[in-house]
Backbone as JSON Lines, residues from 0, in Angstrom:
{"i":0,"aa":"M","n":[0.81,-1.19,0.0],"ca":[0.0,0.0,0.0],"c":[0.86,1.25,0.0]}
{"i":1,"aa":"I","n":[2.03,1.23,0.6],"ca":[2.88,2.41,0.67],"c":[3.19,2.94,-0.72]}
{"i":2,"aa":"S","n":[3.39,2.06,-1.7],"ca":[3.74,2.5,-3.04],"c":[2.57,3.19,-3.75]}
{"i":3,"aa":"T","n":[1.36,3.07,-3.24],"ca":[0.21,3.71,-3.87],"c":[0.0,5.14,-3.37]}
{"i":4,"aa":"I","n":[0.84,5.6,-2.46],"ca":[0.73,6.95,-1.93],"c":[1.72,7.84,-2.69]}
{"i":5,"aa":"P","n":[1.21,8.71,-3.56],"ca":[2.1,9.59,-4.32],"c":[2.84,10.57,-3.41]}
{"i":6,"aa":"P","n":[3.99,11.07,-3.85],"ca":[4.7,12.08,-3.05],"c":[3.79,13.27,-2.76]}
{"i":7,"aa":"G","n":[3.86,13.77,-1.54],"ca":[3.07,14.92,-1.13],"c":[1.66,14.6,-0.67]}
{"i":8,"aa":"M","n":[1.25,13.35,-0.76],"ca":[-0.09,12.95,-0.34],"c":[0.01,12.14,0.95]}
{"i":9,"aa":"R","n":[-1.12,11.94,1.59],"ca":[-1.2,11.17,2.84],"c":[-2.34,10.18,2.75]}
{"i":10,"aa":"A","n":[-2.21,9.07,3.44],"ca":[-3.3,8.09,3.57],"c":[-3.83,8.2,4.99]}
{"i":11,"aa":"V","n":[-5.11,8.54,5.11],"ca":[-5.73,8.72,6.43],"c":[-6.91,7.76,6.54]}
{"i":12,"aa":"S","n":[-6.93,7.0,7.62],"ca":[-8.01,6.05,7.85],"c":[-9.01,6.64,8.83]}
{"i":13,"aa":"V","n":[-10.29,6.44,8.51],"ca":[-11.36,6.89,9.4],"c":[-12.31,5.74,9.65]}
{"i":14,"aa":"R","n":[-12.81,5.67,10.86],"ca":[-13.79,4.65,11.22],"c":[-15.14,5.08,10.7]}
{"i":15,"aa":"V","n":[-15.86,4.16,10.09],"ca":[-17.17,4.48,9.52],"c":[-18.16,3.38,9.89]}
{"i":16,"aa":"D","n":[-19.44,3.7,9.71],"ca":[-20.48,2.68,9.8],"c":[-21.13,2.59,8.43]}
{"i":17,"aa":"D","n":[-22.2,1.83,8.31],"ca":[-22.84,1.66,7.0],"c":[-23.36,2.97,6.43]}
{"i":18,"aa":"V","n":[-23.82,3.85,7.29],"ca":[-24.34,5.13,6.8],"c":[-23.19,6.01,6.33]}
{"i":19,"aa":"I","n":[-22.18,6.17,7.17],"ca":[-21.04,7.02,6.82],"c":[-20.35,6.51,5.56]}
{"i":20,"aa":"G","n":[-20.18,5.2,5.47],"ca":[-19.5,4.58,4.34],"c":[-20.4,4.33,3.16]}
{"i":21,"aa":"V","n":[-21.54,4.98,3.07],"ca":[-22.49,4.89,1.97],"c":[-22.86,3.43,1.7]}
{"i":22,"aa":"A","n":[-23.27,2.75,2.75],"ca":[-23.79,1.38,2.7],"c":[-22.82,0.4,2.02]}
{"i":23,"aa":"G","n":[-21.53,0.6,2.22],"ca":[-20.56,-0.33,1.68],"c":[-20.12,-0.04,0.25]}
{"i":24,"aa":"F","n":[-20.62,1.04,-0.34],"ca":[-20.25,1.38,-1.71],"c":[-18.9,2.08,-1.82]}
{"i":25,"aa":"V","n":[-18.34,2.51,-0.69],"ca":[-17.02,3.12,-0.73],"c":[-16.0,1.98,-0.72]}
{"i":26,"aa":"V","n":[-15.38,1.76,-1.85],"ca":[-14.38,0.72,-2.04],"c":[-13.15,1.38,-2.67]}
{"i":27,"aa":"P","n":[-12.02,0.68,-2.74],"ca":[-10.84,1.3,-3.36],"c":[-11.14,1.85,-4.76]}
{"i":28,"aa":"S","n":[-10.6,3.02,-5.02],"ca":[-10.74,3.79,-6.26],"c":[-12.03,4.61,-6.32]}
{"i":29,"aa":"T","n":[-12.89,4.49,-5.32],"ca":[-14.1,5.31,-5.25],"c":[-13.7,6.73,-4.89]}
{"i":30,"aa":"R","n":[-14.37,7.69,-5.49],"ca":[-14.15,9.1,-5.17],"c":[-15.3,9.58,-4.28]}
{"i":31,"aa":"V","n":[-14.92,10.33,-3.23],"ca":[-15.92,10.79,-2.27],"c":[-15.68,12.23,-1.86]}
{"i":32,"aa":"D","n":[-16.76,12.87,-1.43],"ca":[-16.68,14.12,-0.68],"c":[-16.93,13.74,0.77]}
{"i":33,"aa":"V","n":[-16.34,14.47,1.69],"ca":[-16.56,14.22,3.11],"c":[-17.19,15.47,3.73]}
{"i":34,"aa":"L","n":[-18.27,15.24,4.45],"ca":[-18.98,16.32,5.15],"c":[-18.86,16.08,6.64]}
{"i":35,"aa":"V","n":[-18.93,17.15,7.41],"ca":[-18.96,17.03,8.86],"c":[-20.2,17.75,9.36]}
{"i":36,"aa":"T","n":[-20.84,17.16,10.35],"ca":[-21.96,17.78,11.02],"c":[-21.56,17.99,12.48]}
{"i":37,"aa":"L","n":[-21.7,19.22,12.93],"ca":[-21.41,19.54,14.32],"c":[-22.24,20.74,14.74]}
{"i":38,"aa":"T","n":[-22.28,20.98,16.03],"ca":[-23.01,22.13,16.57],"c":[-22.0,23.22,16.89]}
{"i":39,"aa":"P","n":[-22.08,24.35,16.18],"ca":[-21.13,25.44,16.43],"c":[-21.25,25.96,17.86]}
{"i":40,"aa":"P","n":[-20.16,26.45,18.43],"ca":[-20.22,27.03,19.77],"c":[-21.25,28.15,19.84]}
{"i":41,"aa":"G","n":[-22.03,28.17,20.9],"ca":[-23.04,29.2,21.09],"c":[-24.32,28.96,20.33]}
{"i":42,"aa":"S","n":[-24.45,27.81,19.67],"ca":[-25.65,27.51,18.9],"c":[-26.22,26.18,19.37]}
{"i":43,"aa":"S","n":[-27.5,26.01,19.17],"ca":[-28.11,24.72,19.5],"c":[-28.48,23.96,18.23]}
{"i":44,"aa":"D","n":[-28.24,24.59,17.08],"ca":[-28.59,23.97,15.8],"c":[-27.36,23.38,15.13]}
{"i":45,"aa":"P","n":[-27.38,22.08,14.84],"ca":[-26.24,21.49,14.12],"c":[-26.17,22.01,12.69]}
{"i":46,"aa":"A","n":[-24.96,22.01,12.14],"ca":[-24.74,22.46,10.77],"c":[-23.8,21.49,10.08]}
{"i":47,"aa":"S","n":[-23.98,21.3,8.78],"ca":[-23.12,20.43,7.99],"c":[-22.31,21.27,7.02]}
{"i":48,"aa":"R","n":[-21.11,20.79,6.72],"ca":[-20.21,21.5,5.82],"c":[-19.32,20.5,5.11]}
{"i":49,"aa":"V","n":[-19.06,20.73,3.85],"ca":[-18.12,19.89,3.09],"c":[-16.71,20.27,3.52]}
{"i":50,"aa":"I","n":[-15.92,19.28,3.96],"ca":[-14.55,19.56,4.39],"c":[-13.52,18.99,3.44]}
{"i":51,"aa":"L","n":[-13.94,18.1,2.56],"ca":[-13.01,17.48,1.62],"c":[-13.78,17.14,0.36]}
{"i":52,"aa":"Q","n":[-13.21,17.47,-0.78],"ca":[-13.85,17.14,-2.05],"c":[-12.92,16.28,-2.88]}
{"i":53,"aa":"N","n":[-13.52,15.32,-3.55],"ca":[-12.82,14.48,-4.52],"c":[-11.69,13.66,-3.9]}
{"i":54,"aa":"G","n":[-11.91,13.17,-2.68],"ca":[-10.94,12.27,-2.07],"c":[-11.05,10.89,-2.69]}
{"i":55,"aa":"T","n":[-9.95,10.18,-2.74],"ca":[-9.94,8.83,-3.31],"c":[-9.78,7.8,-2.21]}
{"i":56,"aa":"A","n":[-10.68,6.83,-2.17],"ca":[-10.54,5.71,-1.23],"c":[-9.47,4.77,-1.79]}
{"i":57,"aa":"I","n":[-8.49,4.44,-0.96],"ca":[-7.47,3.51,-1.41],"c":[-7.55,2.17,-0.68]}
{"i":58,"aa":"A","n":[-8.37,2.12,0.36],"ca":[-8.57,0.86,1.07],"c":[-9.88,0.93,1.85]}
{"i":59,"aa":"A","n":[-10.53,-0.2,1.98],"ca":[-11.74,-0.32,2.79],"c":[-11.7,-1.71,3.41]}
{"i":60,"aa":"G","n":[-11.9,-1.76,4.7],"ca":[-11.85,-3.05,5.37],"c":[-12.37,-2.96,6.77]}
{"i":61,"aa":"Q","n":[-12.03,-3.96,7.55],"ca":[-12.51,-4.01,8.93],"c":[-11.33,-4.22,9.86]}
{"i":62,"aa":"E","n":[-11.52,-3.77,11.09],"ca":[-10.54,-4.02,12.14],"c":[-11.29,-4.31,13.42]}
{"i":63,"aa":"I","n":[-10.6,-4.91,14.35],"ca":[-11.2,-5.24,15.65],"c":[-10.78,-4.18,16.65]}
{"i":64,"aa":"Q","n":[-11.77,-3.57,17.32],"ca":[-11.51,-2.62,18.4],"c":[-12.33,-3.05,19.6]}
{"i":65,"aa":"R","n":[-12.0,-2.52,20.74],"ca":[-12.74,-2.85,21.96],"c":[-13.66,-1.7,22.33]}
{"i":66,"aa":"D","n":[-14.88,-2.04,22.8],"ca":[-15.81,-1.01,23.25],"c":[-15.47,-0.58,24.67]}
{"i":67,"aa":"E","n":[-16.31,0.25,25.29],"ca":[-16.04,0.76,26.64],"c":[-15.87,-0.35,27.67]}
{"i":68,"aa":"D","n":[-16.56,-1.48,27.47],"ca":[-16.49,-2.59,28.41],"c":[-15.34,-3.54,28.11]}
{"i":69,"aa":"G","n":[-14.57,-3.27,27.05],"ca":[-13.46,-4.13,26.68],"c":[-13.86,-5.28,25.78]}
{"i":70,"aa":"T","n":[-15.11,-5.31,25.34],"ca":[-15.59,-6.37,24.46],"c":[-15.15,-6.09,23.02]}
{"i":71,"aa":"P","n":[-14.55,-7.07,22.35],"ca":[-14.13,-6.85,20.96],"c":[-15.33,-6.61,20.06]}
{"i":72,"aa":"M","n":[-15.19,-5.67,19.13],"ca":[-16.22,-5.41,18.14],"c":[-15.54,-5.09,16.81]}
{"i":73,"aa":"T","n":[-16.21,-5.42,15.72],"ca":[-15.66,-5.17,14.4],"c":[-16.14,-3.82,13.91]}
{"i":74,"aa":"V","n":[-15.22,-3.0,13.44],"ca":[-15.57,-1.7,12.88],"c":[-15.01,-1.59,11.48]}
{"i":75,"aa":"T","n":[-15.7,-0.87,10.63],"ca":[-15.25,-0.67,9.26],"c":[-14.37,0.57,9.2]}
{"i":76,"aa":"V","n":[-13.29,0.47,8.44],"ca":[-12.35,1.56,8.3],"c":[-12.16,1.83,6.81]}
{"i":77,"aa":"I","n":[-12.16,3.11,6.44],"ca":[-11.9,3.51,5.07],"c":[-10.67,4.4,5.07]}
{"i":78,"aa":"T","n":[-9.74,4.12,4.18],"ca":[-8.53,4.91,4.06],"c":[-8.63,5.78,2.81]}
{"i":79,"aa":"L","n":[-8.47,7.07,3.0],"ca":[-8.56,8.03,1.9],"c":[-7.18,8.61,1.59]}
{"i":80,"aa":"L","n":[-6.95,8.88,0.32],"ca":[-5.73,9.54,-0.14],"c":[-6.02,11.03,-0.19]}
{"i":81,"aa":"V","n":[-5.29,11.82,0.61],"ca":[-5.59,13.25,0.75],"c":[-4.3,14.06,0.82]}
{"i":82,"aa":"T","n":[-4.45,15.37,0.66],"ca":[-3.33,16.27,0.88],"c":[-3.08,16.39,2.38]}
{"i":83,"aa":"P","n":[-1.92,16.88,2.79],"ca":[-1.69,17.07,4.22],"c":[-2.72,18.0,4.86]}
{"i":84,"aa":"E","n":[-3.15,19.05,4.14],"ca":[-4.15,19.98,4.67],"c":[-5.5,19.28,4.84]}
{"i":85,"aa":"D","n":[-5.88,18.47,3.85],"ca":[-7.13,17.71,3.96],"c":[-7.05,16.69,5.08]}
{"i":86,"aa":"A","n":[-5.87,16.12,5.3],"ca":[-5.69,15.16,6.4],"c":[-5.98,15.83,7.73]}
{"i":87,"aa":"E","n":[-5.49,17.05,7.91],"ca":[-5.76,17.79,9.15],"c":[-7.24,18.01,9.34]}
{"i":88,"aa":"R","n":[-7.93,18.47,8.28],"ca":[-9.37,18.73,8.38],"c":[-10.15,17.44,8.67]}
{"i":89,"aa":"L","n":[-9.77,16.35,8.02],"ca":[-10.47,15.08,8.18],"c":[-10.33,14.54,9.6]}
{"i":90,"aa":"V","n":[-9.12,14.57,10.12],"ca":[-8.88,14.07,11.48],"c":[-9.62,14.93,12.51]}
{"i":91,"aa":"L","n":[-9.57,16.25,12.35],"ca":[-10.27,17.14,13.28],"c":[-11.78,16.93,13.19]}
{"i":92,"aa":"A","n":[-12.3,16.81,11.98],"ca":[-13.75,16.6,11.81],"c":[-14.19,15.28,12.45]}
{"i":93,"aa":"A","n":[-13.41,14.22,12.28],"ca":[-13.76,12.93,12.86],"c":[-13.74,12.99,14.39]}
{"i":94,"aa":"A","n":[-12.87,13.82,14.95],"ca":[-12.77,13.94,16.4],"c":[-13.83,14.87,16.98]}
{"i":95,"aa":"Q","n":[-14.21,15.93,16.25],"ca":[-15.1,16.95,16.79],"c":[-16.56,16.81,16.4]}
{"i":96,"aa":"G","n":[-16.83,16.13,15.31],"ca":[-18.21,16.03,14.83],"c":[-18.51,14.66,14.27]}
{"i":97,"aa":"R","n":[-19.51,14.59,13.45],"ca":[-19.88,13.33,12.79],"c":[-19.63,13.5,11.31]}
{"i":98,"aa":"I","n":[-18.8,12.61,10.75],"ca":[-18.5,12.72,9.33],"c":[-19.45,11.85,8.52]}
{"i":99,"aa":"Q","n":[-19.63,12.23,7.28],"ca":[-20.48,11.51,6.33],"c":[-19.78,11.56,4.98]}
{"i":100,"aa":"M","n":[-19.8,10.47,4.25],"ca":[-19.21,10.45,2.91],"c":[-20.31,10.51,1.86]}
{"i":101,"aa":"A","n":[-20.01,11.21,0.78],"ca":[-20.93,11.3,-0.35],"c":[-20.18,10.8,-1.59]}
{"i":102,"aa":"L","n":[-20.76,9.81,-2.27],"ca":[-20.11,9.26,-3.46],"c":[-20.09,10.29,-4.58]}
{"i":103,"aa":"R","n":[-19.02,10.26,-5.36],"ca":[-18.89,11.12,-6.54],"c":[-18.81,10.24,-7.78]}
{"i":104,"aa":"N","n":[-19.24,10.76,-8.89],"ca":[-18.99,10.12,-10.17],"c":[-17.49,10.2,-10.41]}
{"i":105,"aa":"T","n":[-16.86,9.13,-10.84],"ca":[-15.4,9.13,-11.0],"c":[-14.94,10.12,-12.07]}
{"i":106,"aa":"L","n":[-15.83,10.51,-12.97],"ca":[-15.48,11.49,-14.0],"c":[-15.66,12.93,-13.53]}
{"i":107,"aa":"D","n":[-16.33,13.12,-12.39],"ca":[-16.59,14.45,-11.85],"c":[-15.44,14.84,-10.92]}
{"i":108,"aa":"V","n":[-14.52,15.62,-11.44],"ca":[-13.36,16.03,-10.63],"c":[-13.39,17.52,-10.3]}
{"i":109,"aa":"D","n":[-14.48,18.21,-10.69],"ca":[-14.6,19.64,-10.42],"c":[-14.89,19.89,-8.95]}
{"i":110,"aa":"T","n":[-14.37,21.01,-8.45],"ca":[-14.65,21.44,-7.1],"c":[-15.93,22.24,-7.1]}
{"i":111,"aa":"A","n":[-16.83,21.91,-6.2],"ca":[-18.12,22.62,-6.12],"c":[-17.96,23.91,-5.36]}
């Protein structure tokens, strides 16, 4: 997998569920936009925002993690190929809010 990361790019893995991972349709070579939903400080209304456009999934799989009680559970992980700046936004969004992926047509590379 290391050889599939071009110079200047990063591979970032995020934990997803069936909804976040678009019901299993995010597979290697899939292009996605990533949105985050969070409640801004001083507000009670959540808001969504696109934080990454045209990211490429380079891996999708499962790993075993432990829940709060220490019981093993299987979680799905998707690895995206992103710029260092997008990596920062993605990691912060996953930690601070709820991320959602939106599938893109592979021919649609324009930024909205």
